[in-house]
N, C-alpha and C positions, 0 to 999 in steps of 0.2 A: 240535492237528491230528494226524491219523493219519500213519503212516509213508508211506502211499501218497500222501496229500495233500501232504506235505512234498516227496515225489519229484516230483510234478507241478510244483510251483513251481520246484524246482531244475532240472528238465528244460527248462522254458520259459526260464529265465535262462541256463543254461550249455550246453544242448543235450545233456546227459547227467546221469544221476542214478543213484546206487547204493542199492539196497534190501537191507538186511542181515538175514540170518537168517530170511527169510520162507519159503524153499523147504524142504520136508521132505527131509532128507538121505537117507532110505530110498529116495526116488524116484531119487536119483543113484546109489545103490549098485546098485539093480535095473538101471539103464541100463548101468552098467559091466559087469555080469555078462552082459547081452544082447550088448554090444559084443564081449566076449571069446568068446562062443559063436559069433558071426557070423564073427569073425576065424579062430577055430579051424576052423570048417567050411570056409572058403576054403583054409586051410593044408592040410587033409586032401586036398582036391581036387588039390593040387599035390605031394602026397607028403611034406609037411613034418611033422616030429615036434614037437609042442608039448605042454606040460603039460595034463593032463586037467582038473584042478581049478582053479577060479578063485582068483586072488589078485592084489593090485595088482602084485606083481613078475611074476607070470605074464602079466598083460596087457601090461605094458611090454615083456617079452621077445617076446611074440607080435607086437606092433606093429613092433618093429625087425626081427624075423626075416621077417615077411611083406613088409615094405617092401623089404627087400633082395632077396627072391626074386621079387616081382612087385608093384610099387607100384600098378599098376592094380587088382589083386585087393583090396588094402587099401582103396583108394578106393571100390570097390564094396561092401565090407563096411560102410563108413561110411554108404552110402546105405541099405543093407538094414536096419541097426539103427534107423533113423529110423521105420520102420513096424512095428516089433515092439511087443507090448503095453507093454513098458517105455518105449519112445520115445513112444508115443501118450499114455500116462498122464502123462509128464513135460510134454509140450507143452500139455496141457489141465489142468494142476494149478491149483487154485483161486487161489493167489497170482499165477500168471502171467496168468490170465484177468482177475482183478480189477484188477491193475495196468495191463494193457494197455487195458482198457475206460476207465479213468480218464484215462490218458495220451492216448488217441485221442478221448476224449469220444464214445464209441460204445457202443450197447447190446451187452452180451456176446454175445447170440444172433446178431449180425451180423458178429462178428469172423471173419476168415479166417486160419487158422494155417498157417504153413510151418515145418517143422523137427520136432525139433531136428536141426540139422546140426552135425557135430563137426569141430573143427579139431585135428588131431594134430601137435603141434610136437615133432619129433624132434631130440635134441641136435645142434647144428651143421649141421642140414639147412635148406635154403632153399626147397625145392621146393613147400612148402604155405604159404608166407608171402605177405603182401601189403604193398605200400608204401602211402603216404598215399592215401586215396580216400574217397569219400562213397557211401553205399548208394543215394542217389537216382539215381546214374548207371547203376546196375544195374537199377533198376525205374522207368524214366522215365515210364511210363504210370500210375503209382500216386501219388495226391496226398496220402494220409494213411496212414502206417504207422509202426510203431515197431520198432526192433531191440533184442532182448534178448540179453545175453551173460553166460555163467555158467561157473565152473570146475566140472569133474567130476574125480574121482580125488584131487586135492589142491588146496590153495589156489594161487592165481596170484600170482606175485611178479615183480619186475623181472628177477630172475636166471633164471627158468625160462620166459621167453618169453611175457610177458603182453601185453595190448593197450595201446596208447597212444591218447589222444584229445586233440584240440585244443579247449579250452573256448571257447565262443561262436562257433566256426566255423560253426555251423548258421545263423547269421544271413545268411551269404553263400550265394546260390543257385548252386552250382558247376555250370556248364553245359558245361565244357570239361575235357579230360583227355588224357593221352598213352596210347595203346593199344598195348600190346606184351606179350610173354610173358617171364616170369622175375621173380624177386624183385630182382635187381640188374642193372646194365647189362652185367656180364661174361657173363651167361647169356642175354641178349636173343635172341629168335628161336627158342629151344628150345621147341617146342610140347608137350613133356612137362611143362613148368612151368605154373604158373597164369597165366591171362590177367589182366593188370593194367589197370585204368582209373585210372592214377596222376595225381594233381594235383601239379604240379611244386612242389618246396619253395620256389622263388622266389616263389610266390604265397601262401605260408603264414607270412609273417613277422608277428610281433606277437601271436600267439596263445599262450596259456599251455598247455604240454604237461603232461598228466596221465597218469602211469603207474598203471594200475588194480592195486590190491591187493585181492583178494577171497577170502573164505573160502568153504568149502562151505556151501551154503544161501543165499549172497548172489547177487544178479544186478544187472546194469547195464543200464539202458535208455539208448539214444542215438538222436538224431533222424536222419532220412534225410540231411540236409545236414551232419551233424556229421563232420568229417574225422578219420579214425582209421587206425591201422596195426597190423600184427603185429610181433613182435620176435624176434630170434634166441634160441633156447633155449640158455643157457650152463651148464645143470646137467648132471648125468650120467644123467638118465632122461627119457623123454617126458613132456610135460604136455599136458592136454587142456582145451579150452573148447567149450561148446556155444553155438550161436546159434539163436534163434527169431525169426522175423519175423511180425509180426501186422499184418494189413491191415484197413482200413476202406474198402470198395469204393464207398461211396455217392456220392462226388463225382468218381470217375474218369470220364474222357471215353472210355471204352471199355466194351463189354459182354463183353469176354474174361475168362475165369476164370484165364488163365495169368498169374500174378503177375510173372513175369520176362520178359514179352513186351517186346522192344526194337525200335526202328526201325533199329538198326545191329547188325551180326553179328560173331561172333567171327572169321569168315574174313577180315575186314578188318584184323585185328590185325597188328602187326609190319611194316606197309608202310613206316613211317618208320624202323624199326630202333631206335626209342627215341631218335632224334637230338634230338627236341624237348626231352627232359630235359637234354641236354648243353648246349644253347644257351640255354635259358630264362633262366638267370641273367644273361646278357649282353644281353638285350633291353632 
């Protein structure tokens, strides 16, 4: 069997599968340089002095410096780089398209690609992290899609803020979640932090937790109902991961092209103040 065929079988069994060494590293290098250019452009608008020449150290410095000066400007740079030539080449790379078509059992010409979106995990920072959740709750009108996750810049390890997944959790169709802002309960209600659609830990007992370890050129596919989370970066420099979501629209019960269309809105978040999470274990 080919690596992709093996991955399809593992994906169906565990809800996630890792494909190693299939993605050309030069595409990742080009993406890094484009990210640095977008961040440096944002910094210049704010009067910040950043290195002119790209290097991994310069990128790390730029991320930390711009985040301190204007976190919103950094988030916008992350959106901009998605649509640069480097971002578009990466999301449409042959291994990404071939694996997605096999995992979704969908003709390549009908795949709808979203991304790459970057997750910048700054040491000891929680503002861009997510607790346990399933992507299906973010895309409830989409019936067939796959999530791809891959490191960029350097390998992902447990110590530098990798992703954790719960194997076989995709067999449960998670239809409920706690909706609030912040990575932890100490910061709930702060709308500067990421919106969480958290599945309470009391509902997640019995699943095997897998900490992803991935080299540059590897990518991980995980199912819409596979529960996963990000983790605190305990290293001394930022680490980066990209996500690409690939949709098969053929069986959706909507004609909308907006992949993130939801029947509930972010404005509803935080009404409970996250209290559901505090009491769920006692129910």
